[in-house]
C-alpha positions as CSV (number, residue, x, y, z in Angstrom):
1,M,-3.2,-32.5,3.6
2,S,0.0,-31.9,2.0
3,E,0.6,-35.0,-0.7
4,P,4.6,-36.0,-1.2
5,A,3.9,-34.7,-4.8
6,G,3.6,-31.5,-3.9
7,L,0.2,-31.0,-4.2
8,D,-2.2,-30.5,-1.5
9,V,-6.3,-30.8,-1.9
10,E,-8.2,-29.7,0.8
11,V,-11.8,-30.9,1.6
12,A,-14.5,-28.7,2.7
13,V,-17.2,-30.3,2.9
14,I,-21.0,-27.7,2.4
15,S,-23.2,-30.4,2.5
16,S,-24.0,-34.1,1.9
17,D,-23.8,-34.2,-0.7
18,A,-21.3,-31.2,-1.9
19,A,-17.6,-30.5,-1.4
20,I,-15.7,-28.2,-2.3
21,I,-12.2,-29.6,-3.4
22,T,-9.0,-26.5,-2.1
23,V,-6.3,-27.6,-4.4
24,S,-2.6,-25.7,-4.6
25,G,0.7,-26.4,-6.2
26,E,1.0,-26.8,-9.5
27,L,-1.4,-29.1,-10.9
28,D,1.2,-31.7,-13.9
29,A,1.5,-34.5,-14.8
30,D,3.3,-35.0,-11.5
31,T,0.4,-34.0,-9.9
32,D,-2.2,-34.6,-11.2
33,L,-3.3,-37.9,-10.3
34,V,-3.4,-37.1,-6.4
35,L,-6.0,-34.9,-7.1
36,Q,-7.4,-37.7,-9.0
37,H,-7.7,-39.5,-6.6
38,Q,-9.4,-37.4,-4.5
39,L,-11.6,-36.3,-6.8
40,A,-12.6,-40.3,-6.9
41,G,-12.6,-39.8,-3.3
42,Q,-15.7,-37.7,-2.8
43,V,-17.1,-39.2,-5.3
44,V,-17.2,-42.4,-3.3
45,H,-19.2,-40.7,0.1
46,G,-21.6,-39.9,-1.5
47,R,-20.3,-36.4,-3.7
48,R,-22.4,-35.0,-7.0
49,H,-20.9,-31.7,-6.6
50,L,-17.7,-30.6,-6.6
51,V,-16.6,-26.5,-6.2
52,L,-12.4,-26.6,-7.2
53,D,-10.9,-24.1,-5.3
54,L,-7.9,-23.0,-8.4
55,A,-6.8,-19.8,-6.2
56,D,-3.3,-21.4,-5.6
57,V,-2.3,-23.2,-8.7
58,P,-0.3,-21.2,-9.9
59,F,0.1,-22.8,-13.2
60,M,-2.1,-26.8,-15.1
61,D,-1.2,-28.6,-17.6
62,S,-2.7,-31.4,-20.1
63,S,-2.8,-33.8,-17.4
64,G,-4.5,-31.3,-15.0
65,L,-7.2,-30.4,-17.5
66,R,-7.5,-34.1,-18.7
67,V,-8.4,-34.6,-14.7
68,I,-11.1,-31.6,-14.1
69,V,-12.4,-33.0,-17.8
70,R,-13.0,-36.6,-16.8
71,T,-14.3,-35.2,-13.5
72,V,-16.7,-33.1,-15.4
73,N,-18.3,-36.2,-16.8
74,D,-18.6,-38.5,-14.4
75,M,-20.6,-35.9,-12.3
76,R,-22.4,-35.3,-15.7
77,S,-23.6,-39.6,-15.4
78,V,-25.0,-39.5,-12.1
79,N,-26.4,-35.4,-12.4
80,G,-23.8,-33.7,-11.0
81,S,-21.6,-30.9,-11.4
82,V,-18.7,-29.1,-11.2
83,S,-17.9,-25.4,-10.6
84,L,-14.3,-24.0,-10.9
85,A,-14.0,-21.0,-8.7
86,A,-10.9,-18.8,-9.0
87,P,-8.7,-19.7,-11.6
88,N,-5.3,-16.9,-12.5
89,H,-5.3,-15.5,-15.9
90,V,-2.9,-18.0,-16.4
91,V,-4.7,-21.1,-15.8
92,R,-7.9,-19.3,-16.7
93,R,-6.1,-19.6,-20.3
94,V,-6.0,-22.7,-20.3
95,L,-9.8,-23.1,-19.4
96,D,-10.8,-20.7,-22.2
97,L,-9.1,-22.1,-24.6
98,T,-10.2,-25.7,-24.5
99,G,-13.3,-25.1,-23.6
100,V,-14.2,-26.3,-20.1
101,G,-14.9,-23.7,-19.5
102,M,-18.2,-24.3,-21.4
103,S,-19.1,-27.3,-20.1
104,C,-18.9,-26.1,-16.9
105,A,-19.5,-22.7,-14.4
106,I,-16.9,-20.8,-13.6
107,F,-16.9,-18.4,-10.5
108,D,-14.1,-15.5,-10.0
109,T,-14.2,-17.0,-5.9
110,A,-15.4,-20.2,-4.0
111,D,-17.3,-18.5,-2.0
112,A,-19.4,-16.6,-5.0
113,A,-19.9,-20.7,-6.3
114,C,-21.5,-21.8,-3.0
115,E,-23.6,-19.3,-2.9
116,A,-25.1,-20.7,-6.4
117,L,-24.4,-24.4,-6.6
118,L,-26.8,-24.0,-2.9
119,G,-29.0,-21.4,-4.0
120,R,-28.1,-18.5,-1.6
121,Q,-26.9,-15.0,-1.7
122,G,-24.4,-14.4,1.9
123,E,-20.9,-15.3,3.0
124,V,-21.1,-19.0,2.5
125,S,-19.9,-19.2,6.5
126,E,-21.6,-22.8,7.5
127,R,-18.6,-24.9,6.5
128,T,-17.9,-28.4,7.9
129,V,-14.4,-28.5,6.8
130,G,-12.8,-32.1,6.5
131,D,-9.5,-33.5,6.5
132,T,-9.7,-35.6,2.9
133,A,-8.9,-38.9,3.6
134,D,-11.4,-39.3,5.9
135,Q,-14.3,-37.9,3.4
């Protein structure tokens, strides 16, 4: 689903309580609310475990970081989790410098994060892809 703010957020539901959130575009003060609303929607729909695929996020500032930290805290309050996948070196540096990597797992790929979340080996191929507004 394309968003007018220049950020694209897509959801792939991988189980009744887990989803992969794929983010594309710069995550900053102009786009952070787009992601925040999509993540909040996942919580409303019962998702307790989220994988944020950041492979297509070339830049993230403190506003984007705030959304991630808030989501990590929200998921902890419902005994859930947030995993981050495939941040590029710029985004990874922000995560490392701020200590976010100590509060949630960071994986090289979204598939690796899903395997860890689902507790199994091999390719995650049975994902059900849905539209963000309907999930």
